[in-house]
Backbone as CSV, one residue per row, in Angstrom:
resi,resn,N_x,N_y,N_z,CA_x,CA_y,CA_z,C_x,C_y,C_z
1,MET,-27.384,58.194,78.942,-26.072,58.115,78.138,-26.077,59.374,77.222
2,ARG,-24.096,59.539,77.069,-23.862,60.454,76.613,-23.787,60.875,74.789
3,SER,-23.708,61.332,74.451,-23.147,61.344,72.587,-21.575,61.524,72.878
4,TYR,-21.245,61.134,71.266,-20.117,60.480,71.398,-19.643,60.932,69.832
5,SER,-18.742,62.101,69.337,-18.680,62.097,67.993,-17.080,62.022,68.041
6,PHE,-16.581,61.414,66.786,-15.413,61.059,66.515,-15.269,61.189,64.715
7,THR,-14.138,61.156,64.353,-13.745,60.783,62.732,-13.864,59.239,62.605
8,LEU,-14.226,58.583,61.729,-14.386,56.994,61.992,-14.100,56.553,60.376
9,ASN,-12.528,56.324,60.155,-12.361,56.115,58.831,-12.637,57.025,57.592
10,GLY,-12.303,58.496,58.313,-12.705,59.863,57.265,-13.857,60.420,57.363
11,ARG,-14.882,59.754,58.168,-16.109,59.948,58.048,-16.371,60.543,59.928
12,GLN,-17.374,61.933,60.057,-17.713,62.453,61.485,-18.798,61.650,61.679
13,VAL,-18.538,60.809,62.735,-20.033,59.950,63.103,-20.087,60.407,65.030
14,THR,-21.670,60.226,65.125,-21.967,60.576,66.263,-22.468,59.442,67.713
15,VAL,-22.162,58.759,68.038,-23.029,57.217,68.858,-23.506,57.638,70.235
16,GLN,-24.839,57.358,71.074,-24.930,57.652,72.298,-23.976,55.473,72.862
17,ALA,-23.886,56.383,74.012,-23.198,54.845,74.281,-23.090,55.429,75.726
18,PRO,-22.711,54.784,77.127,-21.649,54.536,78.346,-20.361,54.408,78.010
19,ALA,-20.217,55.797,79.150,-18.489,56.116,78.881,-17.970,55.219,78.564
20,ASP,-17.675,54.124,79.372,-17.044,52.731,79.362,-17.545,52.129,78.567
21,MET,-18.367,52.111,77.366,-18.188,51.127,76.792,-17.114,51.051,75.731
22,PRO,-16.641,49.995,75.705,-15.412,49.572,74.796,-15.951,50.395,73.335
23,LEU,-14.439,50.816,72.690,-14.905,50.930,71.570,-15.199,49.822,70.473
24,LEU,-14.956,48.589,70.623,-14.902,47.819,69.999,-16.682,47.222,69.841
25,TRP,-17.161,47.514,71.024,-18.467,47.542,70.616,-19.689,48.035,70.150
26,VAL,-18.297,49.802,70.401,-19.083,51.033,69.284,-18.987,50.674,67.716
27,LEU,-17.941,50.219,67.602,-17.744,49.927,66.118,-18.677,48.791,65.463
28,ARG,-18.311,47.610,66.638,-19.226,46.523,65.558,-20.881,46.533,66.063
29,ASP,-20.907,47.087,67.413,-22.747,47.158,67.362,-23.662,48.035,66.977
30,LEU,-23.226,49.304,67.495,-23.371,50.416,67.094,-23.393,50.696,65.886
31,LEU,-21.931,51.043,65.016,-21.879,51.150,63.850,-21.728,50.193,62.835
32,GLY,-21.880,49.128,62.857,-21.553,48.185,61.681,-20.205,47.883,61.270
33,VAL,-19.414,48.556,61.962,-17.659,48.009,61.233,-17.386,46.561,62.080
34,THR,-17.000,45.902,61.289,-16.608,44.813,61.451,-15.487,44.174,61.264
35,GLY,-14.469,45.110,60.507,-13.103,44.305,60.368,-12.224,44.067,61.941
36,PRO,-12.682,45.048,62.518,-11.637,45.074,64.153,-12.362,43.628,64.553
37,LYS,-11.689,42.298,65.250,-12.575,41.356,65.033,-12.149,41.479,67.039
38,TYR,-13.339,40.717,67.715,-13.102,40.139,68.769,-12.698,38.565,69.182
39,GLY,-11.798,39.192,69.870,-10.893,37.523,70.363,-11.017,37.514,71.882
40,CYS,-10.367,38.203,72.668,-9.846,38.443,74.368,-10.490,38.821,74.604
41,GLY,-10.775,39.777,74.194,-11.176,41.207,75.108,-10.926,41.990,76.551
42,VAL,-9.472,41.929,76.402,-8.881,42.433,77.487,-7.394,42.783,76.715
43,GLY,-7.091,43.177,75.176,-6.398,43.657,74.679,-4.820,42.648,74.487
44,VAL,-4.611,41.412,74.662,-3.993,40.644,74.517,-3.694,39.641,73.045
45,CYS,-4.929,39.056,72.715,-4.473,38.750,71.332,-4.487,39.991,70.553
46,ARG,-5.375,40.785,70.428,-4.807,42.076,69.436,-6.045,42.194,67.910
47,ALA,-6.743,41.204,67.835,-7.417,40.898,66.592,-8.352,42.217,66.707
48,CYS,-7.940,43.382,67.365,-9.236,44.444,66.740,-8.470,45.378,66.795
49,THR,-7.222,45.429,66.417,-5.864,46.690,66.594,-6.514,47.178,65.134
50,SER,-6.739,48.431,65.739,-7.002,49.752,64.866,-6.074,50.821,65.580
51,HIS,-6.238,52.129,64.939,-5.584,53.377,65.587,-6.368,54.565,65.736
52,LEU,-6.360,55.180,66.462,-6.512,56.156,67.311,-5.524,57.320,67.178
53,ASP,-6.091,58.508,66.369,-4.932,59.628,66.189,-3.825,59.080,65.367
54,GLY,-3.969,57.944,64.491,-2.698,56.929,64.481,-1.640,56.265,64.391
55,ALA,-2.132,56.036,65.961,-1.223,55.292,66.792,-2.350,53.863,67.231
56,GLU,-1.750,53.211,67.339,-2.189,51.768,67.730,-3.294,51.330,68.433
57,ILE,-4.157,51.312,68.855,-4.879,50.263,69.699,-4.978,49.271,70.156
58,GLN,-6.080,48.576,70.884,-6.821,47.711,70.762,-8.468,48.251,71.460
59,PRO,-9.150,48.417,70.746,-10.699,48.692,70.596,-11.360,48.484,71.926
60,CYS,-10.759,47.099,71.840,-11.474,46.095,73.109,-11.379,47.055,74.391
61,VAL,-10.566,47.432,74.808,-9.889,47.689,76.386,-9.917,49.249,76.077
62,VAL,-10.331,50.188,75.126,-10.182,51.627,74.604,-11.856,51.695,75.075
63,PRO,-12.053,52.582,76.028,-13.583,53.663,76.055,-14.210,54.268,75.533
64,VAL,-15.001,54.019,74.544,-15.270,54.980,73.593,-15.310,56.567,74.302
65,ALA,-15.579,57.070,75.351,-15.056,58.225,75.811,-13.749,58.850,75.222
66,ASP,-12.866,57.910,75.304,-11.349,58.358,74.991,-11.435,58.350,73.593
67,CYS,-12.297,58.404,72.591,-12.592,58.916,71.481,-13.077,59.726,71.359
68,ALA,-13.880,60.855,71.553,-14.420,61.577,71.607,-13.267,62.867,70.760
69,ASN,-13.905,63.175,70.175,-13.045,64.446,68.665,-11.701,63.966,68.326
70,ARG,-11.661,62.619,67.844,-9.990,62.215,67.470,-10.501,61.157,66.480
71,ALA,-9.524,60.344,66.131,-9.948,59.989,64.607,-9.898,58.218,64.716
72,VAL,-10.692,57.523,64.898,-10.623,56.505,64.730,-10.127,55.986,63.248
73,THR,-9.210,54.994,62.952,-8.965,54.405,61.596,-9.028,52.651,62.200
74,THR,-10.177,52.312,61.158,-9.916,50.291,61.249,-9.677,50.574,59.744
75,ILE,-9.483,48.801,59.617,-9.430,48.150,58.685,-9.844,48.694,57.309
76,GLU,-11.153,48.876,57.943,-11.972,49.287,56.394,-11.470,50.774,55.660
77,GLY,-10.591,51.574,56.669,-10.305,52.956,56.299,-8.892,53.111,55.638
78,LEU,-8.221,51.717,55.389,-6.709,51.783,54.877,-7.040,52.425,53.384
79,ALA,-7.668,51.588,52.937,-7.671,50.947,51.091,-8.295,53.011,50.776
80,ASP,-7.862,53.216,49.484,-8.131,54.644,49.116,-9.263,53.928,47.801
81,GLY,-10.380,54.066,48.077,-11.213,53.190,47.249,-10.853,52.167,47.099
82,ASP,-10.968,51.710,45.438,-10.170,50.585,45.237,-8.869,50.408,44.952
83,THR,-8.754,51.108,45.607,-6.737,51.256,45.395,-6.001,50.602,47.350
84,LEU,-5.836,49.396,47.147,-5.408,48.729,48.654,-4.509,49.564,49.377
85,HIS,-4.027,49.843,50.391,-3.258,50.301,50.806,-2.072,49.427,50.411
86,PRO,-0.679,49.904,50.781,0.324,49.222,50.350,0.591,47.407,51.115
87,VAL,0.382,47.981,52.541,0.098,47.071,53.397,-1.017,45.944,53.123
88,GLN,-1.736,46.407,52.681,-2.868,45.337,52.098,-2.661,44.810,51.200
89,GLN,-1.453,45.393,50.038,-1.623,44.313,48.581,-0.458,43.327,49.074
90,ALA,0.444,43.770,49.828,1.504,43.053,49.948,1.010,41.784,50.620
91,TRP,0.031,41.746,51.240,-0.643,41.022,52.050,-0.871,39.544,51.025
92,MET,-2.025,40.394,50.066,-2.315,39.207,49.140,-1.239,39.208,48.105
93,ASP,-0.360,39.660,47.741,1.236,39.365,47.043,1.679,38.228,47.731
94,CYS,1.659,38.154,49.275,2.221,37.037,50.075,1.627,35.785,50.274
95,ASP,0.277,36.099,50.135,-0.801,35.214,50.439,-0.947,34.382,51.952
96,VAL,-0.705,35.953,53.009,-0.801,35.767,54.131,-1.547,34.790,54.909
97,ALA,-3.145,35.405,54.921,-4.348,34.637,55.507,-4.558,33.409,55.155
98,GLN,-4.775,32.540,56.278,-5.465,31.223,55.999,-6.838,31.938,56.614
99,CYS,-7.014,31.496,57.369,-8.284,31.316,58.569,-8.728,33.337,58.116
100,GLY,-8.078,34.016,57.950,-8.245,35.584,57.707,-8.889,36.260,59.165
101,PHE,-9.088,35.400,60.237,-9.560,36.079,61.205,-8.723,37.317,62.089
102,CYS,-7.472,37.010,62.078,-6.606,37.524,63.091,-6.072,39.202,61.751
103,GLN,-6.032,38.796,60.860,-5.223,39.471,59.779,-6.281,40.980,59.458
104,PRO,-6.822,41.830,59.904,-7.375,43.084,59.996,-6.181,43.354,61.072
105,GLY,-6.388,42.849,62.560,-5.725,43.788,63.285,-4.515,43.789,62.607
106,GLN,-3.765,42.062,62.421,-1.860,42.329,61.666,-1.400,43.063,60.730
107,ILE,-2.968,43.314,59.992,-2.359,44.482,59.041,-2.517,45.891,59.673
108,MET,-3.104,46.300,60.505,-2.851,47.398,61.171,-2.255,47.787,62.113
109,ALA,-1.364,46.570,62.785,-0.043,46.520,63.872,0.658,46.814,62.687
110,ALA,0.730,46.267,61.591,1.610,46.385,60.389,1.963,47.694,60.242
111,THR,0.792,48.232,59.614,0.641,49.502,58.862,1.591,50.883,60.554
112,ALA,0.914,50.528,61.098,1.666,51.081,62.713,3.004,51.441,62.688
113,LEU,3.377,49.657,62.537,4.915,49.756,62.583,5.446,50.278,61.666
114,LEU,5.214,50.866,60.539,5.880,50.935,59.307,5.778,52.599,59.425
115,LYS,4.718,53.001,60.210,4.465,54.711,60.409,6.218,55.138,61.203
116,ARG,6.000,54.016,62.343,6.807,54.376,63.733,8.425,54.239,62.504
117,THR,8.648,52.807,61.692,9.836,52.495,61.286,9.640,51.599,59.743
118,SER,9.905,53.037,59.237,10.187,53.044,57.595,10.659,51.608,56.848
119,HIS,11.966,51.156,57.896,12.283,49.946,57.502,12.415,48.935,58.630
120,PRO,12.232,48.168,58.569,12.064,47.288,60.261,12.545,46.431,59.837
121,THR,13.485,45.843,60.876,14.207,44.629,61.412,13.483,43.636,61.145
122,ASP,13.875,42.421,61.232,12.910,41.129,61.973,12.605,41.591,62.857
123,ALA,13.507,41.948,64.285,13.529,41.820,65.517,12.098,42.861,65.983
124,ASP,12.237,44.179,64.942,11.364,44.718,65.032,9.938,44.257,64.507
125,ILE,9.732,43.721,63.532,8.645,43.110,63.331,7.982,41.831,64.352
126,ASP,9.154,41.058,64.585,8.776,40.004,65.588,8.263,40.742,67.331
127,ALA,8.253,42.159,67.507,7.554,43.248,68.377,6.122,43.277,67.957
128,ILE,5.629,42.600,66.980,4.353,43.154,66.614,3.568,41.361,67.846
129,GLU,2.684,41.768,68.767,2.253,41.129,69.722,1.084,39.971,69.192
130,ASN,0.565,40.490,67.917,-0.695,40.187,67.569,-0.857,38.723,67.134
131,ILE,-1.575,38.006,67.791,-1.845,36.032,67.849,-2.558,35.828,66.411
132,CYS,-1.861,35.383,65.682,-2.342,33.949,64.319,-2.546,33.250,64.735
133,ARG,-3.535,32.545,65.168,-3.895,30.837,65.281,-3.143,29.715,64.637
134,CYS,-3.270,30.548,63.379,-2.887,29.408,62.209,-1.116,29.617,61.704
135,GLY,-0.413,30.205,62.433,0.873,30.674,62.561,1.150,31.147,60.698
136,THR,0.824,31.874,60.522,1.535,32.480,59.455,2.495,33.655,59.690
137,TYR,3.002,33.286,60.890,4.124,34.575,60.975,5.328,34.716,59.803
138,ALA,5.454,33.476,59.312,6.656,34.211,58.370,6.281,34.982,57.245
139,ARG,4.961,35.154,56.515,4.508,35.248,55.484,4.237,36.590,55.901
140,ILE,3.906,36.981,56.967,3.307,38.165,58.005,4.696,39.084,57.695
141,ARG,5.950,38.311,58.366,7.193,39.365,57.838,7.509,39.148,56.362
142,GLU,7.068,38.595,55.754,7.865,39.085,54.402,6.511,39.753,53.401
143,ALA,5.615,39.787,54.123,4.985,41.286,53.588,4.956,42.437,54.279
144,ILE,5.636,42.449,55.640,5.493,43.910,56.093,6.923,43.858,55.547
145,LYS,7.798,43.140,54.975,8.970,43.594,54.435,8.536,44.094,53.221
146,LYS,7.909,43.485,52.030,7.381,43.865,51.372,6.743,45.322,50.774
147,ALA,6.371,45.746,51.850,5.291,46.926,51.942,6.040,48.140,52.088
148,ALA,7.168,47.943,53.101,8.525,48.840,53.562,8.799,49.045,52.022
149,GLU,9.226,47.933,51.486,10.075,48.067,50.249,9.275,49.295,49.422
150,SER,7.771,48.607,49.483,7.143,49.823,48.282,7.024,51.300,48.791
151,GLY,7.447,51.611,49.793,7.531,52.886,50.455,6.391,53.475,50.987
152,ASP,6.050,52.071,51.942,4.834,52.933,52.718,4.981,52.274,54.099
């Protein structure tokens, strides 16, 4: 096994893992980061959505070798201490979560969308492919619009 170093939520980490081990397993099993959830393992449900160098990824299909010397951000890395990220705050304000399982991935997808498009349309928001089994899509749309209004 090789060692892979990368920045995780602003902190340098090094892990020993097979090159093809999915980043999700590295995060959850080796580093104890449990925000990104395992849903499908093939990048379809998007419950594990995180960011790699600021771009949205599905860690269940990204090998750890692809992350060497790069920056990985999970839901745990969004808040600034006790101050929630504007998307996280909007999620709370709009009471989005029901079961909560998909919400870390939903929030990370929304954050990536707002980085690309500061004032997304309904079509932009509807293009987010994350699956919510509880069907809170109307509240997700409301929260993304609220976060956009806050300037982030």
